[in-house]
Structure formats: structure tokens, C-alpha cells
C-alpha positions in Angstrom: 136.9 92.6 112.6 134.1 90.1 112.0 130.6 91.5 111.9 128.2 89.9 114.4 124.5 90.2 113.3 121.8 90.1 115.8 119.3 89.7 113.0 119.2 90.4 109.3 115.7 89.9 107.9 113.5 91.2 105.1 109.9 92.0 105.9 107.1 93.2 103.6 105.7 96.5 104.7 102.8 98.7 103.8 103.7 102.4 103.8 101.2 105.3 103.9 102.4 108.8 103.2 100.1 111.5 104.7 100.4 115.2 105.1 97.9 117.3 107.1 97.8 120.6 109.0 96.4 121.1 112.4 95.9 124.4 114.3 99.5 124.3 115.5 101.7 122.5 113.0 101.9 120.8 109.6 102.7 117.1 109.7 104.3 115.1 106.8 104.4 111.5 107.9 105.3 108.1 106.6 103.4 105.3 108.4 105.0 101.9 108.1 102.9 98.8 108.9 104.9 95.7 109.4 104.7 92.3 111.1 107.5 93.3 113.5 107.0 95.2 116.7 103.9 93.3 117.9 101.5 95.0 115.5 102.7 98.5 116.2 103.6 100.8 113.3 106.7 102.9 112.7 105.8 106.6 112.4 108.3 108.8 110.7 108.0 112.6 110.8 109.6 113.6 107.5 110.0 117.2 108.5 111.9 116.6 111.7 113.6 113.3 110.8 112.2 111.8 114.1 110.5 108.5 114.3 108.9 106.2 116.9 107.3 102.8 117.1 103.7 103.5 118.0 100.8 101.4 119.2 97.6 102.3 121.1 99.4 101.7 124.4 102.1 104.2 123.4 99.4 106.8 122.6 97.9 106.3 126.0 101.4 106.8 127.7 101.6 110.4 129.0 104.4 112.4 127.3 105.4 109.6 124.9 104.5 111.5 121.7 105.8 114.8 123.0 109.2 113.2 123.8 109.5 111.0 120.7 108.7 113.7 118.2 109.9 116.7 120.3 106.5 118.4 120.2 104.6 120.7 122.4 101.6 119.4 124.3 99.2 121.0 121.8 101.2 119.8 118.7 101.4 116.3 120.2 97.6 116.3 120.8 97.0 116.9 117.1 99.3 114.1 116.1 97.9 111.7 118.8 94.4 112.4 117.6 95.3 111.4 114.0 97.3 108.4 115.1 94.4 107.0 117.2 92.4 107.0 113.9 95.1 105.0 112.1 96.5 102.5 114.7 
């Protein structure tokens, strides 16, 4: 079978690794800044192996962080507050 690529590109990224604790949970994250995804960043939760493409509009979307990272409302509020500072 012949492989059909939709795209195969190399992109320079800037990666920030950050770990912090809130009142409800510890977060170990990798934040990937890239030219793809319209200026949004890729957020990887290294503890849960969950990730999402996140921009300010996504942080404003009710339930997005809760769903993407499978977090409670309180846990998501802590992550959302941090991400607002970094996006």
C-alpha cells in the first residue's frame, strides 16, 4: 500500500517545561510554541498524557479545559489561570 501524506513538515518550536501546584492538583506541563495552529500553543500534561491546542479563545470556551484535560471545574480553573498568563 502506498502511503499518502497530507503534510510532512518540520517546524522550529520553543518548548517550556513547567511544574506547579495549585490548591487541587499538581501540574507538570510542556508548552510548545510553534508557527502552526494560528499562534496557539500545544499544551501537554505530562502526568496524564493528555494534550490540547490552546489559545485565548479556547480558554474563554466554557468546558474546553475540563474536557481536554479531564479535569474537575476547580482543577481546570487553576490550569486556566496559569495558561492565561502564558498564552
